[in-house]
N, C-alpha and C positions, 0 to 999 in steps of 0.2 A: 751904376743903376742901384736904386734902393730896393730892398726886399728880395728875398730868395723866392724860388718857385719850388713847391713841394709836389713830387710826383708819387702817386700811390699805385702800385701794380702787383697783381697776384704772382705767385711763385711758379708760373709756367711761362715758357718761352713766348707764347702767343701774346701775352700781356706785357712781359718784361722787355722784349726786343724793341717795340716801338717807343717805349718809355726811354730806353737806352739811347735811341737815335735822337729823340727830342732833347734829352739831357745834353748830348754832345752839341746840338745846335744852339741851345741856350747858353752853354759854356762858351761857344765861339762868340756869342753876343755879349759876353761879360756878366751873365747872370749866374749867381750861386744857385745850386740845385741840391735839394735834400730828397733822398729816395726812401720811401717807406714800403716795406714788404714784410713777409713772414719768414719763418725759418727755411722754407723751400727756396726763397729768394736768395739765400746765401750761395746757392749753386751758381748764381749769375753775378755775384759781386764783382768779379773781375771785369765785367762789361761796363762798369761805372768808374773809370779811373778819375780821381780828383773830386768825386762827389761823395758826400757823407751819406752812409746807408744806415737806416734805423729799422730795427726789427720790432714788430708788435705782435701781440696775440691775435689770432684769427682762426676761424673754423667755418665749415659749411654745415648747416643743419639739414641740408637736403639728403634724402635717401637714408636717414638714420631712424632708429627707434626712439621712443620717448626719452630714455636716459641720454642717448646720444644728442638729441635736440637740446636737452637741458644743459648738457656740458658745452655744446657749441654756442648756445646763447650766452652762457657765462663767459666764455672766451671772447666773444664779440664785445660784450660789455667791458671786459678787462682791456681789450684792445682800444676801445673808444676812449676810455680814461687815459690810456697811455698816449694816444694820439692827441688828446686835448692838452696834456702836459707838454707834449712836443711842439704843438702849434704855439702855445703860449711862450715857450722858450725861444723858438726860432722866428716867430712873427712873419710868416711867409706872406708875400704880396698876393699869391694865388695858390690854390691847390687843384691839381689835375688828377682825376682818377681814370685808370685804364681798364678796370674790371678785375675780376678775381676777388676772392674773399678778403685779402688784406685791404682792398679798396673800401670795403664797407665801413669798418670802424673809423678809418681816416676821414672818409667823406661825412660820416655822421658827426664826427668831431668838428669838421669845418662848418657844417650846417648849424650846429648848436652854438658855435662861436661867431657866426656871421662873417666868415672869411670868404672872399670871392672864390668861386669854385666852378669847375666844369668837368665834363666827362669826354673821353675819347672812346668811341666804339670801333673795334677792329672788324667785326663781322657785319654781314648784311642783315642780321637780326640782333636787336638790342639784347645784350646778355642779361642773365637773371639778376646779378648784383646791380648792374647799371640800371636795370628796370626798377629796382626797389627805391632808388634815390633820384631817378631822372627828373621827376617833377620838381625837385627841390634844389636844382643846380642853376647857375646863371647862364650856362650855355652848353651846347652839345656839339662836338665835332664828330663827323662820320667818315668812314673810309670809302663808302660807295654812295652814288647819287640817290639810291633808294634803300632805306634801312627800315625794316619792320619793327613795330612795337614802340616807336618813338612817342613821347607824350604829345597829345594834341593841344598844344599851347602856342598860339600865334605870337605871344609876347616873349617867348623864350628863343633867343637867337640860336639857329642851327647852321652849321657850316660844313660843307663837304671839303675836307682837306686831303683826303687820301690817307693811306696807312704808311707811316714812315718806314723806309727800308734801308738796309745797310748801304754805305757808300760804295762798296764793291759791286752791288747790284745796280745802283744808280749809274755807275760807269758803263754798264752794258747798254744803257738806254741810247747812247750815241753810236753804238756799233750796229751796223746794218746786218740784218739776218740774211745769211747765204744759204739758200735751199740747195739740197743735193741734186746732182744730175742723176740720170737713170742708172748709170754705172758706177757712181761714186759711193764711197763708204757712207753708211747711214748711222749717224750718231744718236743713240737713244739713251736718255737719262731717266732713271727710275728711282723715285724715293717716296716714302710714305710717312712723313713725320720724322722727328729726330732719332727715333729708334726703329724705323722701318715699319712694315706692315706685313703680318703673316700671310694674309690673302695674296698679296703681291708675290710672295716667295713661291706660292703654289701655282697660281694661274698664269702669270706672265711668262715665266720660263717655258712652260709647256705651249703657250701660244706662239712663242718665237720658234720653238722646235717644230711646230706644225707648218711653218712657212716653207715654201719650196726651197730647195738647196741653193739656188742662185740668189735668193733673197737673204737667206741665212748668212751667206758668204759676204754680204755687204754690211752686215750689222757690226757696229762697235758699241757695245752695251756698257753702261756704267750703272750699277744697281746697288742701292743701299738696302741692306737686309737686317733683320733681327739677328743678333749674335747666334742664337740657337739654330737659325736657318742657313747660316753662311756657308757651311761646308756642303750642305745638300744642294744649294743653288749653284755653287761653284762647280760641283761634279756634273750637274745637268748640262751646263754650258760646255764644259770640257768634252763630255761624251758626244755632244752634237756639233762639235767644231764651231761653236759660236764664240767670237772674240768678245770677252767680257772681263770687266774689272768689278769685283764685289768687295764691299766693306760694310761694317756696322755703322760707320760714320765717316763722312768726307768733310774735312775742315776747309777744303777749297771748293765747296759747292758752287759759289758764284762763277768761278773759272769754268767749271763743268757746264753750268747753265749757259755761259756765253757761247760755247761751241756746239751746244746741242741742236740737233735738227728737230727733235720732238721730245717732250717730257711726258711721262706718266706719273701722276702724283695724286695725293689727297688734295682736298680743297680747303685747307685751313686759310684763315685770313692772310697770314704772312705769305704763304705760298702763292695764292691768287694775286696778291699785290706785287710780289716780285716777278711773277710771270708777265704781268701787265707792264710794269716798268721796263723789264728787259725786252719785251716784245718777242716772246717765244711761244710757239703753238704747243698745245698740250691736250692730253686725254686725262680728264679729271674724274677720279673715283671717290665721291664723297664718303666720309666715314659714316656708316649707317646709324651709329648710336650717338652721334653728336647732339647736344642739347638743342631742342627746337629745330632739328634738322638744318642747322645753320650752314653746314658745309655745302648742302645742295643749293641753298640760296646764294652762297658765295660763288659757287661754280657757275651759276646762271648769269652772273655779271659778265663773265667772259663768253659763255656760250651764246648768250642772246646777241652779242655783238659779232659773233662769228669767229671769236678768238680761241675757242676751245671746243672739245667734244666731251659731253658729260656721259659717263658710263656708270650707272648705279651698280654697286657691288653685287647685288642679287642677279644682275644681268651680265656680269663680267665672266662669260664662259670662254673656254679656250678657242672654240670655233669663232665666236663673234669678234673677239679681240684680234685673232689672227687675220680674219678677213678685213677688218678695219685697217690694220697695220699694212697689209698688202696693198690696199687701195691708196693709202698715203704714200707708200714707197713708189707706186706706179704713177701717181699724179702729184709731183712736188709743188705744182702751182697752188694746190690746196693748202699746203704748209705755208707757203709764202703769203697767201691771202690771210690766213689765220694769224700769222705773226704780225702783220700790219694791223689787223683788227684788235689784237690783244694790246698792242702798243698804244692804240688810241684810247684805251681804258686806263692807262697808267698815270700815276701822279708822282713823277720823279722828284718834285720839290715838296713832297708832303710834309717833311720835317720843317721846312721854312714856312709853309702855309699854317701849320699847326702852331709854330712858335709865334707867328704874327697874332693869332687869335689869343694865345696865352698872354702875350704882352699887352694886348688891348684890354683883356680882362683885368690884368694887374693894374693898369692905368685908368680903369673905369671908363674906357672909351669904346666899349663894344657896340654901342648904338651908332657910332660913326662908321662902322664897317659895312660893306655890302654883303648881304647874306646870300648864301648859296641856295 
């Protein structure tokens, strides 16, 4: 095939991971891929074996004073010039932006050079960077059927492709969910982003401690904690005879997800997409400071279908969480129904669907595709 595909993604996992999965899919199809990111993206460079990674200047002007905004604007301008030179050098057939500030200069360069271009939005609310350029791209792919703040342009193709997830999670999609019996071990998986969540380390262990002894004895807990909370949480579980495994990071999280009866987690786009593909019930606690409250909107995708229970952090008390967990342990059919509902919201072939849109864009055949 002629012409590489250029992927621009911010230096955070939520933007980089779907770009990585798409890059692997395009590679399988024989497409060369160029990755554009900022210095933070270097932390994820090992996720793009065989692809060329380019680093450009980028910055966020949000939440800064006047001097900070001037510096950020200068860095964005510098990054745009770098991206223009890169596009001229590599002549990509299409440029795909995934959000985050490295996306901005790359997409601005693609706009000024009239290169075919599109965005992929991971969240249920269009991100701030994507919002800045959404009206000037040729197509937008979304992760969820309803995405807020999209441009009102009927002539701009918009496709629901889902959010690409890891192959290890896609493998879970074909595994049936086995709900626990009333006397069986109850496998509870808890995580809150790649570095855990401090609120989880305080409230959740105490909610489990508040369960009657017969319930506590059934628990098999796997909890990801912040490093500074690790010993505190471990001691709580040991003191209360709750079987638990704690760590600051689990590199086999998909395996843990496959066997979990219930998940308690934040509701970032990647987490919600993986729960849907895997078909696992969850209690979702949206990060309250997320931009535009997008984690609440993400969580509602599953909760509205009956696939999850949303618990705002301000309402996540020991008593309320303990009562809810006891109810689910008493009524495993609720878990089974939620697992089925979550699975119905999944897009296990999101990488393939997104790659189809990208290749249609590169071949100037978007108009021939059925729109979502």
